[in-house]
N, CA, C and O of each residue as an XYZ file, in Angstrom:
388
protein
N      30.343      3.392     -5.149
C      29.853      3.417     -6.516
C      28.600      2.545     -6.618
O      28.584      1.414     -6.134
N      27.574      3.067     -7.239
C      26.301      2.349     -7.344
C      26.387      1.251     -8.399
O      27.062      1.391     -9.419
N      25.692      0.164     -8.125
C      25.628     -0.922     -9.106
C      24.670     -0.519    -10.213
O      23.611      0.054     -9.957
N      25.055     -0.827    -11.447
C      24.209     -0.468    -12.575
C      23.248     -1.580    -12.950
O      22.175     -1.306    -13.485
N      23.604     -2.822    -12.684
C      22.770     -3.960    -13.049
C      21.985     -4.445    -11.835
O      22.414     -5.353    -11.123
N      20.844     -3.834    -11.615
C      20.005     -4.241    -10.488
C      18.929     -5.199    -10.975
O      18.504     -5.153    -12.129
N      18.506     -6.057    -10.079
C      17.438     -6.970    -10.421
C      16.119     -6.225    -10.449
O      16.020     -5.100     -9.958
N      15.112     -6.850    -11.022
C      13.786     -6.239    -11.083
C      13.253     -5.950     -9.681
O      12.641     -4.907     -9.453
N      13.480     -6.858     -8.754
C      13.015     -6.670     -7.372
C      13.708     -5.478     -6.727
O      13.069     -4.717     -6.000
N      14.997     -5.300     -6.978
C      15.727     -4.170     -6.418
C      15.228     -2.856     -7.005
O      15.102     -1.865     -6.285
N      14.940     -2.838     -8.309
C      14.423     -1.630     -8.941
C      13.061     -1.268     -8.364
O      12.774     -0.099     -8.108
N      12.230     -2.276     -8.164
C      10.910     -2.040     -7.593
C      11.042     -1.460     -6.197
O      10.305     -0.546     -5.826
N      11.974     -1.988     -5.427
C      12.194     -1.477     -4.082
C      12.618     -0.015     -4.141
O      12.143      0.796     -3.346
N      13.493      0.328     -5.057
C      13.929      1.711     -5.200
C      12.764      2.596     -5.619
O      12.607      3.698     -5.093
N      11.957      2.135     -6.544
C      10.788      2.901     -6.979
C       9.826      3.113     -5.821
O       9.312      4.213     -5.618
N       9.593      2.062     -5.074
C       8.704      2.175     -3.914
C       9.264      3.167     -2.896
O       8.520      3.962     -2.323
N      10.562      3.117     -2.676
C      11.179      4.053     -1.739
C      11.028      5.488     -2.223
O      10.727      6.391     -1.443
N      11.238      5.682     -3.509
C      11.102      7.042     -4.056
C       9.687      7.564     -3.854
O       9.492      8.701     -3.426
N       8.708      6.731     -4.163
C       7.318      7.170     -4.009
C       6.982      7.416     -2.542
O       6.292      8.382     -2.216
N       7.458      6.558     -1.670
C       7.223      6.740     -0.227
C       7.873      8.040      0.243
O       7.296      8.777      1.043
N       9.078      8.316     -0.260
C       9.783      9.536      0.125
C       9.010     10.769     -0.323
O       8.917     11.749      0.416
N       8.458     10.724     -1.524
C       7.666     11.850     -2.011
C       6.436     12.050     -1.128
O       6.110     13.178     -0.760
N       5.762     10.966     -0.792
C       4.581     11.075      0.080
C       4.946     11.693      1.434
O       4.241     12.564      1.944
N       6.051     11.228      1.999
C       6.484     11.766      3.291
C       6.887     13.233      3.172
O       6.607     14.036      4.062
N       7.540     13.572      2.079
C       7.952     14.967      1.860
C       6.728     15.860      1.729
O       6.700     16.970      2.260
N       5.718     15.371      1.019
C       4.476     16.137      0.863
C       3.797     16.366      2.209
O       3.098     17.362      2.396
N       4.005     15.446      3.138
C       3.386     15.596      4.453
C       4.141     16.600      5.323
O       3.727     16.879      6.449
N       5.246     17.143      4.808
C       5.953     18.201      5.516
C       7.237     17.791      6.203
O       7.844     18.599      6.907
N       7.658     16.572      6.017
C       8.875     16.119      6.686
C      10.116     16.658      5.981
O      10.115     16.894      4.773
N      11.167     16.846      6.764
C      12.445     17.300      6.205
C      13.152     16.116      5.545
O      12.784     14.959      5.749
N      14.166     16.431      4.757
C      14.937     15.359      4.131
C      15.675     14.538      5.188
O      15.865     13.333      5.020
N      16.083     15.179      6.255
C      16.733     14.447      7.349
C      15.759     13.439      7.955
O      16.123     12.287      8.190
N      14.532     13.865      8.206
C      13.517     12.963      8.758
C      13.209     11.828      7.783
O      13.032     10.680      8.189
N      13.148     12.161      6.503
C      12.893     11.128      5.487
C      13.993     10.084      5.518
O      13.725      8.883      5.517
N      15.229     10.551      5.545
C      16.361      9.638      5.573
C      16.328      8.720      6.788
O      16.587      7.521      6.683
N      16.009      9.297      7.933
C      15.949      8.496      9.160
C      14.861      7.432      9.067
O      15.074      6.293      9.482
N      13.709      7.786      8.534
C      12.613      6.812      8.429
C      12.924      5.696      7.447
O      12.518      4.551      7.649
N      13.647      6.032      6.378
C      13.935      5.035      5.344
C      15.288      4.356      5.525
O      15.634      3.436      4.784
N      16.038      4.809      6.502
C      17.349      4.204      6.737
C      18.373      4.582      5.693
O      19.264      3.794      5.374
N      18.252      5.796      5.153
C      19.205      6.299      4.165
C      19.671      7.687      4.612
O      19.130      8.259      5.558
N      20.659      8.207      3.932
C      21.156      9.539      4.281
C      20.185     10.620      3.814
O      19.290     10.367      3.008
N      20.383     11.830      4.337
C      19.578     12.981      3.927
C      19.741     13.212      2.422
O      18.772     13.511      1.724
N      20.979     13.071      1.929
C      21.246     13.279      0.509
C      20.524     12.253     -0.362
O      20.006     12.583     -1.428
N      20.497     11.011      0.105
C      19.798      9.964     -0.646
C      18.300     10.228     -0.648
O      17.638     10.032     -1.667
N      17.764     10.667      0.472
C      16.340     11.008      0.531
C      16.031     12.122     -0.461
O      15.015     12.077     -1.154
N      16.901     13.113     -0.527
C      16.726     14.208     -1.487
C      16.760     13.669     -2.919
O      15.927     14.039     -3.746
N      17.720     12.798     -3.204
C      17.823     12.229     -4.555
C      16.583     11.416     -4.911
O      16.112     11.467     -6.047
N      16.055     10.668     -3.948
C      14.826      9.908     -4.198
C      13.693     10.843     -4.628
O      12.989     10.581     -5.604
N      13.535     11.924     -3.890
C      12.465     12.873     -4.214
C      12.728     13.502     -5.578
O      11.825     13.578     -6.412
N      13.948     13.951     -5.806
C      14.282     14.607     -7.072
C      14.050     13.669     -8.263
O      13.494     14.081     -9.281
N      14.471     12.428     -8.134
C      14.300     11.472     -9.237
C      12.830     11.116     -9.455
O      12.383     10.967    -10.592
N      12.096     10.984     -8.378
C      10.665     10.689     -8.511
C       9.957     11.844     -9.216
O       9.109     11.624    -10.081
N      10.304     13.058     -8.848
C       9.693     14.219     -9.492
C      10.115     14.322    -10.959
O       9.305     14.681    -11.814
N      11.371     14.010    -11.250
C      11.822     13.983    -12.648
C      11.036     12.959    -13.456
O      10.622     13.235    -14.582
N      10.831     11.782    -12.883
C      10.063     10.733    -13.566
C       8.632     11.184    -13.837
O       8.097     10.965    -14.924
N       8.020     11.817    -12.837
C       6.652     12.319    -13.015
C       6.591     13.389    -14.096
O       5.664     13.410    -14.907
N       7.572     14.270    -14.105
C       7.607     15.330    -15.119
C       7.738     14.736    -16.518
O       7.085     15.203    -17.451
N       8.563     13.727    -16.669
C       8.721     13.064    -17.972
C       7.405     12.447    -18.426
O       7.029     12.556    -19.593
N       6.707     11.796    -17.495
C       5.424     11.173    -17.839
C       4.397     12.219    -18.243
O       3.630     12.019    -19.185
N       4.386     13.327    -17.531
C       3.452     14.409    -17.863
C       3.764     14.968    -19.243
O       2.852     15.212    -20.034
N       5.039     15.173    -19.538
C       5.433     15.697    -20.848
C       5.032     14.734    -21.963
O       4.519     15.155    -22.999
N       5.267     13.446    -21.745
C       4.897     12.448    -22.753
C       3.388     12.432    -22.971
O       2.921     12.384    -24.109
N       2.641     12.473    -21.896
C       1.186     12.466    -21.976
C       0.674     13.720    -22.676
O      -0.242     13.653    -23.496
N       1.268     14.859    -22.348
C       0.869     16.121    -22.958
C       1.157     16.099    -24.452
O       0.326     16.532    -25.251
N       2.312     15.607    -24.831
C       2.670     15.538    -26.247
C       1.696     14.633    -26.999
O       1.292     14.954    -28.117
N       1.319     13.515    -26.401
C       0.358     12.617    -27.041
C      -0.986     13.307    -27.220
O      -1.629     13.147    -28.258
N      -1.414     14.067    -26.230
C      -2.681     14.791    -26.332
C      -2.617     15.865    -27.410
O      -3.567     16.030    -28.175
N      -1.520     16.587    -27.479
C      -1.354     17.617    -28.512
C      -1.440     16.979    -29.900
O      -2.110     17.513    -30.784
N      -0.775     15.855    -30.093
C      -0.811     15.179    -31.396
C      -2.224     14.721    -31.742
O      -2.647     14.837    -32.892
N      -2.953     14.206    -30.763
C      -4.335     13.788    -30.986
C      -5.201     14.973    -31.396
O      -5.977     14.877    -32.346
N      -5.073     16.080    -30.689
C      -5.862     17.271    -31.009
C      -5.508     17.823    -32.377
O      -6.396     18.274    -33.101
N      -4.249     17.801    -32.748
C      -3.844     18.263    -34.083
C      -4.457     17.393    -35.174
O      -4.901     17.906    -36.202
N      -4.484     16.085    -34.957
C      -5.107     15.184    -35.935
C      -6.593     15.476    -36.064
O      -7.134     15.481    -37.170
N      -7.251     15.717    -34.945
C      -8.688     16.033    -34.971
C      -8.942     17.333    -35.724
O      -9.862     17.418    -36.537
N      -8.131     18.334    -35.453
C      -8.298     19.621    -36.144
C      -8.037     19.480    -37.646
O      -8.765     20.046    -38.461
N      -7.008     18.732    -38.003
C      -6.729     18.500    -39.423
C      -7.919     17.841    -40.106
O      -8.308     18.228    -41.208
N      -8.491     16.847    -39.447
C      -9.646     16.141    -39.997
C     -10.823     17.101    -40.199
O     -11.458     17.112    -41.253
N     -11.098     17.898    -39.176
C     -12.217     18.846    -39.272
C     -12.003     19.866    -40.386
O     -12.930     20.181    -41.133
N     -10.795     20.372    -40.493
C     -10.518     21.350    -41.550
C     -10.630     20.730    -42.939
O     -11.103     21.377    -43.874
N     -10.200     19.489    -43.074
C     -10.345     18.807    -44.364
C     -11.816     18.648    -44.749
O     -12.186     18.795    -45.914
N     -12.638     18.348    -43.760
C     -14.069     18.198    -44.024
C     -14.728     19.543    -44.350
O     -15.663     19.610    -45.148
N     -14.227     20.606    -43.722
C     -14.821     21.933    -43.938
C     -14.283     22.637    -45.181
O     -14.928     23.550    -45.696
N     -13.125     22.233    -45.666
C     -12.457     22.937    -46.764
C     -13.348     23.162    -47.989
O     -13.380     24.280    -48.502
N     -14.069     22.155    -48.478
C     -14.905     22.395    -49.666
C     -15.987     23.461    -49.413
O     -16.275     24.285    -50.282
N     -16.567     23.429    -48.232
C     -17.604     24.407    -47.917
C     -17.015     25.809    -47.753
O     -17.633     26.803    -48.134
N     -15.818     25.871    -47.184
C     -15.150     27.165    -47.039
C     -14.846     27.746    -48.411
O     -15.070     28.933    -48.650
N     -14.333     26.908    -49.318
C     -14.029     27.366    -50.692
C     -15.285     27.831    -51.410
O     -15.237     28.734    -52.244
N     -16.417     27.201    -51.077
C     -17.679     27.573    -51.712
C     -18.253     28.847    -51.083
O     -19.240     29.394    -51.574
N     -17.630     29.318    -49.994
C     -18.089     30.555    -49.382
C     -19.125     30.391    -48.293
O     -19.778     31.364    -47.917
N     -19.291     29.203    -47.783
C     -20.264     28.958    -46.713
C     -19.846     29.711    -45.451
O     -18.790     29.455    -44.873
N     -20.697     30.640    -45.044
C     -20.396     31.456    -43.869
C     -20.307     30.582    -42.608
O     -19.425     30.799    -41.776
N     -21.193     29.612    -42.457
C     -21.167     28.762    -41.272
C     -19.900     27.915    -41.227
O     -19.349     27.688    -40.150
N     -19.431     27.444    -42.382
C     -18.193     26.675    -42.427
C     -17.002     27.545    -42.090
O     -16.084     27.114    -41.391
N     -17.019     28.764    -42.586
C     -15.925     29.709    -42.287
C     -15.877     30.007    -40.794
O     -14.802     30.037    -40.196
N     -17.043     30.226    -40.196
C     -17.091     30.510    -38.760
C     -16.694     29.281    -37.921
O     -16.080     29.420    -36.864
N     -17.048     28.092    -38.398
C     -16.714     26.867    -37.687
C     -15.209     26.618    -37.685
O     -14.653     26.075    -36.730
N     -14.561     27.030    -38.781
C     -13.114     26.840    -38.894
C     -12.416     27.798    -37.984
O     -11.186     27.807    -37.924
């Protein structure tokens, strides 16, 4: 059973191992080879890669969501600025919107 309360140094070591495992996997090594190099089982090497990829996916999703929100705010601002001209029938404002 894995310990749930790890020290900061232990967590860093696990993070470093996960990143190293991903780098080695990208270079074409099998999970068995990864495990042998890191002194862990094939299954643990697989879990390291899977968790590292999950972490990266979460970061990408968070970053993407932040960008979407920023772009929506920018578009809202632009439309608010163009609204009076659009109501007045300005063709250039209508096309810009």
